[in-house]
C-alpha positions as CSV (number, residue, x, y, z in Angstrom):
1,X,-63.2,13.3,31.2
2,X,-62.8,14.1,35.0
3,X,-65.7,11.9,36.2
4,X,-65.1,8.2,37.0
5,X,-67.3,5.5,35.7
6,X,-67.9,3.2,38.7
7,X,-70.5,1.2,36.9
8,X,-67.9,-0.6,34.8
9,X,-66.2,-3.7,35.9
10,X,-63.0,-1.7,35.9
11,X,-63.6,1.9,37.2
12,X,-62.0,4.4,34.8
13,X,-62.1,7.8,33.4
14,X,-60.5,6.9,30.1
15,X,-63.7,5.7,28.2
16,X,-62.5,2.1,28.4
17,X,-65.8,0.8,27.0
18,X,-65.0,2.4,23.7
19,X,-62.0,0.1,23.2
20,X,-63.4,-3.5,23.4
21,X,-60.1,-5.2,22.7
22,X,-58.3,-3.3,25.5
23,X,-61.3,-3.8,27.8
24,X,-61.1,-7.5,27.3
25,X,-57.4,-7.6,27.8
26,X,-57.7,-5.7,31.1
27,X,-60.6,-7.8,32.3
28,X,-58.5,-10.9,31.6
29,X,-55.7,-9.4,33.7
30,X,-58.0,-8.3,36.6
31,X,-58.6,-11.8,38.1
32,X,-54.8,-12.4,37.8
33,X,-54.3,-9.2,39.8
34,X,-56.8,-10.3,42.4
35,X,-55.0,-13.7,42.7
36,X,-51.8,-11.8,43.3
37,X,-53.5,-9.6,45.9
38,X,-54.8,-12.7,47.8
39,X,-51.4,-14.3,47.7
40,X,-49.1,-11.3,48.3
41,X,-51.3,-8.5,49.7
42,X,-51.9,-7.8,53.4
43,X,-52.5,-11.1,55.3
44,X,-55.5,-11.9,57.5
45,X,-57.5,-8.7,57.1
46,X,-59.4,-9.4,53.8
47,X,-62.8,-9.8,55.6
48,X,-62.4,-6.7,57.7
49,X,-64.0,-3.3,57.0
50,X,-61.3,-0.6,56.7
51,X,-61.9,3.1,56.7
52,X,-60.3,3.9,53.3
53,X,-60.4,6.8,50.9
54,X,-61.3,6.2,47.3
55,X,-61.2,8.5,44.3
56,X,-64.6,9.4,42.9
57,X,-63.3,12.0,40.5
58,X,-59.9,13.5,39.6
59,X,-60.9,17.0,40.6
60,X,-59.5,18.6,43.7
61,X,-62.8,18.2,45.6
62,X,-63.5,14.6,44.6
63,X,-60.5,12.4,44.6
64,X,-60.8,11.5,48.3
65,X,-64.0,9.9,49.4
66,X,-63.9,8.1,52.8
67,X,-65.9,5.0,53.9
68,X,-65.6,1.5,55.1
69,X,-64.4,-1.0,52.4
70,X,-63.1,-4.6,52.5
71,X,-59.8,-4.5,50.8
72,X,-60.6,-7.2,48.1
73,X,-63.6,-5.1,47.2
74,X,-61.6,-1.9,46.8
75,X,-62.4,-0.4,43.4
76,X,-59.0,-0.3,41.8
77,X,-59.1,1.5,38.5
78,X,-57.5,3.7,35.8
79,X,-57.6,7.4,36.5
80,X,-55.8,10.1,34.4
81,X,-55.9,13.8,34.9
82,X,-57.8,15.6,32.1
83,X,-55.9,16.3,28.9
84,X,-54.6,19.8,28.6
85,X,-55.3,21.3,25.2
86,X,-52.2,22.6,23.5
87,X,-49.7,20.8,25.8
88,X,-46.2,20.6,24.3
89,X,-43.1,18.5,25.0
90,X,-41.6,20.4,27.9
91,X,-38.0,19.5,27.5
92,X,-35.2,18.0,25.3
93,X,-34.7,18.1,21.6
94,X,-38.4,18.1,20.9
95,X,-39.1,21.0,23.2
96,X,-42.1,23.0,22.1
97,X,-43.5,20.3,19.7
98,X,-47.0,19.0,20.3
99,X,-47.1,16.4,23.1
100,X,-47.5,12.8,21.9
101,X,-50.8,11.1,22.4
102,X,-49.4,7.9,21.0
103,X,-46.0,6.3,21.5
104,X,-43.4,7.5,19.0
105,X,-42.0,4.5,17.2
106,X,-38.4,5.5,17.8
107,X,-38.9,5.8,21.6
108,X,-41.0,2.7,22.0
109,X,-38.4,0.5,23.8
110,X,-37.2,3.3,26.1
111,X,-40.8,4.3,27.1
112,X,-41.7,0.7,27.8
113,X,-38.6,0.3,30.0
114,X,-39.4,3.5,32.0
115,X,-43.0,2.4,32.6
116,X,-42.2,-1.1,33.5
117,X,-39.5,0.0,36.0
118,X,-42.0,2.4,37.7
119,X,-44.8,-0.2,37.6
120,X,-42.6,-2.8,39.2
121,X,-42.1,-0.7,42.4
122,X,-45.9,-0.6,43.1
123,X,-46.6,-4.3,43.8
124,X,-43.1,-4.7,45.3
125,X,-43.9,-2.4,48.2
126,X,-47.2,-4.3,48.9
127,X,-45.2,-7.5,49.1
128,X,-42.6,-6.0,51.4
129,X,-45.3,-4.8,53.8
130,X,-47.7,-7.8,53.7
131,X,-47.0,-9.1,57.2
132,X,-47.0,-5.8,59.1
133,X,-50.7,-6.0,60.0
134,X,-49.8,-8.6,62.6
135,X,-47.8,-6.1,64.6
136,X,-49.6,-2.7,64.1
137,X,-49.1,-0.3,67.0
138,X,-52.7,0.9,66.7
139,X,-55.8,0.7,64.5
140,X,-55.0,4.2,63.2
141,X,-51.6,2.9,61.9
142,X,-53.2,-0.3,60.7
143,X,-55.6,1.7,58.5
144,X,-52.8,3.9,57.2
145,X,-50.8,0.8,56.2
146,X,-53.8,-0.6,54.2
147,X,-54.5,2.8,52.6
148,X,-50.9,2.8,51.3
149,X,-51.3,-0.8,50.1
150,X,-54.5,-0.3,48.1
151,X,-53.1,2.9,46.5
152,X,-49.9,1.1,45.5
153,X,-52.2,-1.5,43.9
154,X,-54.0,1.2,42.0
155,X,-50.8,2.8,40.8
156,X,-49.9,-0.6,39.4
157,X,-53.3,-0.5,37.5
158,X,-52.4,2.9,36.1
159,X,-49.1,1.7,34.7
160,X,-50.6,-1.6,33.4
161,X,-53.2,0.4,31.5
162,X,-50.4,2.3,29.7
163,X,-48.6,-0.9,28.9
164,X,-51.7,-2.7,27.5
165,X,-53.2,0.4,25.8
166,X,-50.1,1.6,24.0
167,X,-47.7,-1.4,23.7
168,X,-49.9,-4.2,22.5
169,X,-48.7,-7.8,22.9
170,X,-45.4,-6.6,24.4
171,X,-47.3,-4.6,27.0
172,X,-49.6,-7.5,27.9
173,X,-46.6,-9.7,28.5
174,X,-45.0,-7.1,30.7
175,X,-48.2,-6.8,32.7
176,X,-48.2,-10.5,33.3
177,X,-44.6,-10.4,34.4
178,X,-45.3,-7.7,36.9
179,X,-47.4,-10.2,38.8
180,X,-44.8,-12.9,38.6
181,X,-41.8,-11.2,40.1
182,X,-41.6,-11.2,43.9
183,X,-39.9,-8.9,46.3
184,X,-36.8,-10.6,47.7
185,X,-37.2,-13.7,45.6
186,X,-33.7,-15.0,44.7
187,X,-34.8,-16.2,41.3
188,X,-37.3,-13.5,40.2
189,X,-36.7,-10.4,42.3
190,X,-38.1,-7.0,41.8
191,X,-36.1,-4.8,39.4
192,X,-34.7,-2.3,41.9
193,X,-32.7,-3.3,44.9
194,X,-34.5,-1.2,47.6
195,X,-37.8,-3.0,46.7
196,X,-36.2,-6.3,47.7
197,X,-35.3,-5.2,51.2
198,X,-37.3,-6.8,53.9
199,X,-39.7,-4.6,55.9
200,X,-40.2,-6.5,59.1
201,X,-40.9,-3.7,61.6
202,X,-43.0,-0.6,61.7
203,X,-39.9,1.6,62.1
204,X,-38.8,0.2,58.7
205,X,-42.2,0.9,57.3
206,X,-42.2,4.5,58.4
207,X,-38.7,5.0,57.0
208,X,-39.8,3.4,53.8
209,X,-42.8,5.6,53.4
210,X,-40.8,8.7,54.3
211,X,-37.7,8.1,52.1
212,X,-38.5,5.5,49.5
213,X,-42.0,6.9,48.7
214,X,-40.3,10.3,48.5
215,X,-38.1,8.8,45.8
216,X,-41.4,7.8,44.2
217,X,-42.6,11.4,44.4
218,X,-39.6,12.7,42.5
219,X,-39.6,9.9,39.9
220,X,-43.3,10.7,39.3
221,X,-42.5,14.4,39.1
222,X,-39.9,13.7,36.4
223,X,-42.3,11.4,34.5
224,X,-45.1,14.0,34.9
225,X,-43.0,16.2,32.6
226,X,-42.9,13.5,29.9
227,X,-43.7,14.4,26.3
228,X,-45.8,11.2,26.2
229,X,-48.9,12.8,27.4
230,X,-50.8,9.8,28.8
231,X,-47.8,9.0,31.0
232,X,-47.6,12.6,32.3
233,X,-51.4,12.7,33.0
234,X,-51.2,9.4,34.9
235,X,-48.3,10.5,37.1
236,X,-49.9,13.8,37.9
237,X,-52.9,12.0,39.5
238,X,-50.7,9.4,41.2
239,X,-48.8,12.3,43.0
240,X,-52.0,13.3,44.8
241,X,-52.0,9.8,46.5
242,X,-48.3,9.7,47.0
243,X,-48.5,12.7,49.3
244,X,-50.4,10.6,52.0
245,X,-47.7,7.9,51.9
246,X,-45.0,10.4,52.8
247,X,-47.3,11.9,55.5
248,X,-47.5,8.4,57.0
249,X,-43.8,8.2,57.1
250,X,-42.8,11.6,58.3
251,X,-45.4,11.8,61.1
252,X,-44.9,8.1,61.9
253,X,-41.2,8.6,62.6
254,X,-42.0,11.9,64.3
255,X,-44.4,10.1,66.7
256,X,-41.6,7.5,67.5
257,X,-39.2,10.3,68.3
258,X,-41.8,12.1,70.4
259,X,-42.5,9.0,72.5
260,X,-38.7,8.5,73.0
261,X,-38.4,12.1,74.1
262,X,-41.2,11.6,76.6
263,X,-39.5,8.5,78.1
264,X,-36.2,10.4,78.3
265,X,-37.9,13.2,80.3
266,X,-39.6,10.7,82.6
267,X,-36.5,8.6,83.1
268,X,-33.6,10.9,82.6
269,X,-31.0,8.5,84.1
270,X,-32.0,5.5,82.0
271,X,-31.6,4.4,78.4
272,X,-35.0,4.7,76.7
273,X,-34.8,1.1,75.6
274,X,-35.1,0.0,79.2
275,X,-38.6,1.5,79.2
276,X,-39.7,0.2,75.8
277,X,-38.8,3.2,73.6
278,X,-36.4,3.4,70.7
279,X,-33.2,5.3,71.4
280,X,-32.6,8.4,69.2
281,X,-29.2,7.2,67.9
282,X,-30.9,4.0,66.8
283,X,-33.5,5.9,64.9
284,X,-30.6,7.8,63.2
285,X,-29.2,4.4,62.1
286,X,-32.5,3.5,60.4
287,X,-32.5,6.9,58.7
288,X,-29.0,6.2,57.4
289,X,-30.0,2.9,56.1
290,X,-33.2,3.9,54.3
291,X,-31.8,7.2,52.9
292,X,-28.7,5.5,51.4
293,X,-30.8,2.7,50.0
294,X,-33.3,5.1,48.5
295,X,-30.6,7.3,47.1
296,X,-29.4,4.5,45.0
297,X,-32.7,4.4,43.2
298,X,-31.7,7.4,41.0
299,X,-29.0,5.4,39.3
300,X,-25.5,6.4,38.3
301,X,-24.3,10.0,38.8
302,X,-23.2,10.1,35.1
303,X,-25.7,8.4,32.9
304,X,-26.1,8.2,29.1
305,X,-29.6,6.7,29.6
306,X,-30.6,9.7,31.6
307,X,-29.2,12.0,28.9
308,X,-31.1,10.1,26.2
309,X,-34.4,10.1,28.1
310,X,-34.1,13.9,28.6
311,X,-33.1,14.5,25.0
312,X,-36.0,12.5,23.8
313,X,-38.4,14.4,26.0
314,X,-39.5,11.1,27.8
315,X,-38.5,12.3,31.3
316,X,-37.8,15.8,32.5
317,X,-36.5,17.4,35.7
318,X,-38.8,17.7,38.6
319,X,-41.0,20.8,38.1
320,X,-39.4,21.3,34.6
321,X,-42.0,23.7,33.4
322,X,-42.3,25.7,36.6
323,X,-38.7,25.8,37.8
324,X,-36.6,26.2,34.7
325,X,-36.4,28.8,32.0
326,X,-34.1,26.8,29.6
327,X,-35.5,23.4,28.7
328,X,-33.0,21.8,26.3
329,X,-29.9,21.6,28.7
330,X,-27.6,21.6,25.8
331,X,-24.9,23.9,27.1
332,X,-25.0,23.6,30.9
333,X,-22.8,21.5,33.1
334,X,-23.0,19.9,36.6
335,X,-20.3,19.4,39.1
336,X,-19.9,15.9,40.5
337,X,-17.3,14.7,43.0
338,X,-15.3,11.7,42.2
339,X,-12.8,9.7,44.2
340,X,-9.3,9.7,42.8
341,X,-6.9,7.8,45.0
342,X,-7.7,8.8,48.5
343,X,-9.2,12.3,47.8
344,X,-12.3,13.7,46.2
345,X,-12.0,15.8,43.1
346,X,-14.6,17.9,41.4
347,X,-15.5,17.2,37.7
348,X,-17.8,19.1,35.5
349,X,-20.0,16.9,33.3
350,X,-22.5,17.8,30.6
351,X,-25.8,18.7,32.3
352,X,-27.8,16.1,30.3
353,X,-25.5,13.3,31.6
354,X,-26.1,14.4,35.1
355,X,-29.9,14.4,35.1
356,X,-30.0,11.5,37.7
357,X,-27.8,13.6,40.0
358,X,-30.0,16.7,39.5
359,X,-33.1,14.7,40.6
360,X,-31.2,13.1,43.5
361,X,-30.2,16.5,44.7
362,X,-33.8,17.7,44.7
363,X,-34.8,14.6,46.6
364,X,-32.1,15.1,49.3
365,X,-33.1,18.7,49.7
366,X,-36.7,17.6,50.2
367,X,-35.6,15.0,52.7
368,X,-34.0,17.7,54.8
369,X,-37.4,19.3,55.4
370,X,-38.4,16.0,57.2
371,X,-35.2,16.0,59.2
372,X,-35.9,19.6,60.3
373,X,-39.4,18.6,61.3
374,X,-38.0,15.8,63.5
375,X,-35.4,18.1,65.0
376,X,-38.2,20.5,66.1
377,X,-39.7,17.6,68.1
378,X,-36.5,17.0,70.0
379,X,-36.0,20.8,70.5
380,X,-39.6,21.1,71.8
381,X,-38.8,18.5,74.5
382,X,-35.4,20.2,75.3
383,X,-33.5,17.1,74.2
384,X,-30.0,17.9,72.9
385,X,-30.0,15.6,69.8
386,X,-30.1,16.5,66.1
387,X,-31.0,14.1,63.4
388,X,-29.1,14.5,60.1
389,X,-29.1,13.0,56.6
390,X,-26.1,10.8,55.7
391,X,-24.0,12.1,52.9
392,X,-25.0,10.9,49.4
393,X,-21.7,9.0,49.2
394,X,-22.4,6.9,52.3
395,X,-23.3,3.2,51.9
396,X,-23.9,3.3,48.1
397,X,-24.3,0.3,45.9
398,X,-25.0,2.0,42.6
399,X,-23.1,4.7,40.8
400,X,-19.6,6.2,41.2
401,X,-19.4,5.3,44.9
402,X,-20.1,1.6,44.5
403,X,-17.5,-0.5,46.3
404,X,-15.9,2.5,47.9
405,X,-16.1,3.4,51.6
406,X,-17.2,6.7,53.2
407,X,-18.3,7.8,56.6
408,X,-21.8,9.3,57.1
409,X,-20.3,12.8,56.4
410,X,-18.9,11.6,53.1
411,X,-15.2,11.4,54.0
412,X,-13.2,8.7,52.2
413,X,-11.9,5.9,54.5
414,X,-10.3,2.5,54.2
415,X,-12.3,-0.7,54.0
416,X,-10.8,-1.8,57.3
417,X,-11.8,1.5,59.1
418,X,-15.2,1.4,57.6
419,X,-15.9,-2.2,58.7
420,X,-14.7,-1.3,62.2
421,X,-17.1,1.6,62.5
422,X,-20.1,0.7,60.3
423,X,-22.0,-0.6,63.4
424,X,-22.1,3.1,64.6
425,X,-24.0,4.1,61.5
426,X,-26.2,1.2,60.3
427,X,-28.5,-1.1,62.3
428,X,-26.8,-4.3,63.3
429,X,-28.5,-7.6,64.2
430,X,-28.8,-6.7,67.8
431,X,-30.4,-3.4,66.9
432,X,-33.0,-5.1,64.6
433,X,-33.7,-7.7,67.3
434,X,-34.5,-5.0,69.8
435,X,-36.8,-3.1,67.5
436,X,-38.5,-6.3,66.5
437,X,-39.1,-7.2,70.2
438,X,-41.3,-4.0,70.5
439,X,-43.5,-5.0,67.6
440,X,-46.6,-6.2,69.4
441,X,-50.1,-5.5,67.9
442,X,-52.5,-3.1,69.7
443,X,-56.0,-3.7,68.6
444,X,-58.1,-1.5,70.9
445,X,-59.4,1.7,69.4
446,X,-57.6,4.8,70.7
447,X,-54.8,2.7,72.2
448,X,-51.1,2.8,71.1
449,X,-48.0,0.7,71.6
450,X,-45.6,2.0,74.1
451,X,-42.9,2.9,71.6
452,X,-45.0,5.4,69.6
453,X,-47.0,8.5,70.5
454,X,-50.6,9.0,69.3
455,X,-51.1,11.3,66.3
456,X,-51.9,14.9,66.9
457,X,-55.4,14.3,65.3
458,X,-57.3,11.7,63.5
459,X,-58.0,11.3,59.8
460,X,-60.7,13.1,57.9
461,X,-62.0,14.9,60.9
462,X,-62.4,11.6,62.9
463,X,-61.2,11.4,66.5
464,X,-58.0,9.5,67.3
465,X,-60.0,6.8,69.0
466,X,-62.2,6.2,65.9
467,X,-62.6,2.6,64.8
468,X,-60.4,2.8,61.7
469,X,-60.5,-0.9,61.3
470,X,-63.4,-3.1,62.4
471,X,-62.0,-6.2,63.9
C-alpha cells in the first residue's frame, strides 16, 4: 500500500486501476485541473526547470525526492497513509467503534461539507500567490513558492479523490465547482474569507505561510482524528508536506527581521526604510493582520456544528488520541469571554460546543513559538524590540467578536477610538505602498533582495547559491 504507482496516468497508492469507473472520472477531471493550473497557477514559469521535491512513497524515507521538474509536468497524485488494522473511531458518541471505511449514510452531508471546505482552500492559495514569481527576492525563495504551489495542488487532488470515490455524482459536481470558484472573485469567491485576501507582496506570502498554513496544520490535525478512515489517512500524509510551508513562512519572516536588524545596526540614527529594509513595527502590523484573519478560520467560539462534528466522530481535537484520556467530552466545559456592555465576562459553555475555541487555542499557542523564534533574532542583534501576537479578540470578523472593537491586547474600546488608532495596529495604504515598492525580482543565483537576509543554509544539502530555478 505504501508504494506509489507512477506508471499510471494519475500517480496513486490507492490501487486506482481496480476501480475503472472512478479512474475514468478522475481522468476526465485531470485535464480540467490542468486547464485551471494554466489559467490560475504561477505565471510565466511553466517552461522552467524547478528544483522540486516529489513523493515517491509515503514512508518516512521516501516521501521527499528532489529533482528538476517543469511545474506542468509535476506528477500530482493521490497518496494516503497505509491503513492501520484495528483503528477505531477516536472520539465522540461512536468512540471505540471500528473506524468507517465507507461514508456512514447519516453523516454523508456533514462529511461532504467538511471535505469541500478543506479542499477549497488548496486551489485558493495558489490563486492568491500566482503573481509572486514576478517579484521573488531570490531563486531560493522562488523555488520555495513553487514548491508550496504544487503541493497545494496535490492536496486538492487528495480531497477530490475522496469526493469522487465516496460521494458519487454529488462528489463529481463538487470537484468541478472547486475549479470554478476563484479567490477574490465578487461573484464566485472562495468559501473562507482569508482565502480571498490579496497576496501582492512577499511579506504577505511569508505571513500567509506562517499563520494561514498553520491554521491548515491544525485543521488537518483535527481531520486526521476523523472516524472516517480514508479522510484521516489522507490528512496524515498531507501534514508531512504542510510542515515545509510553515518553515517557508517562519524562516522567511525571520530573514526579513534579520535584515532589518542588520540595517539598524549599520545605520543606528536612521529609519530602516531609508535604507530599503522593513521597519520592525511595520512587520508587527502584518503579523496583526494575518493572525487575526487566520484566527477567524476556526469559526464561532460557540458552535453547534463543531459539537455535532465531534459527537459524530467526524472531526476530533488536535492530537486527540495522544493528548487526551477522555474522548467523549460529555461532561466537560470551557470558559469563553463575552462582551456584555463595556466589560468582558466569563461564561462556561459545554466542551463540545467550544471545540472551535479549543482548536483555536492550540493554534495560537503554536503561533507563539514562531514569535519567540523571531524575538531571539532581535535579541541576538541587541535590538530592543519584541514581537507579540494580537489578542484573539482583535480585528475579528467571525464569531462572538464580530462588529465589536478591541485593541491588540483585547481590551474593549469604542468604535471611534478604534478607528482613530487602527492605523497603529494594521497596515494602511501607505504601509502597503512602501512594502510593494521593495518587491523587485532578483534572478541571479546566490543573490538576495536588500530587504531580506539569505537563509542559514540551502535546501536538501545544496548551497545557498544553488540554481534552484533554471531561468
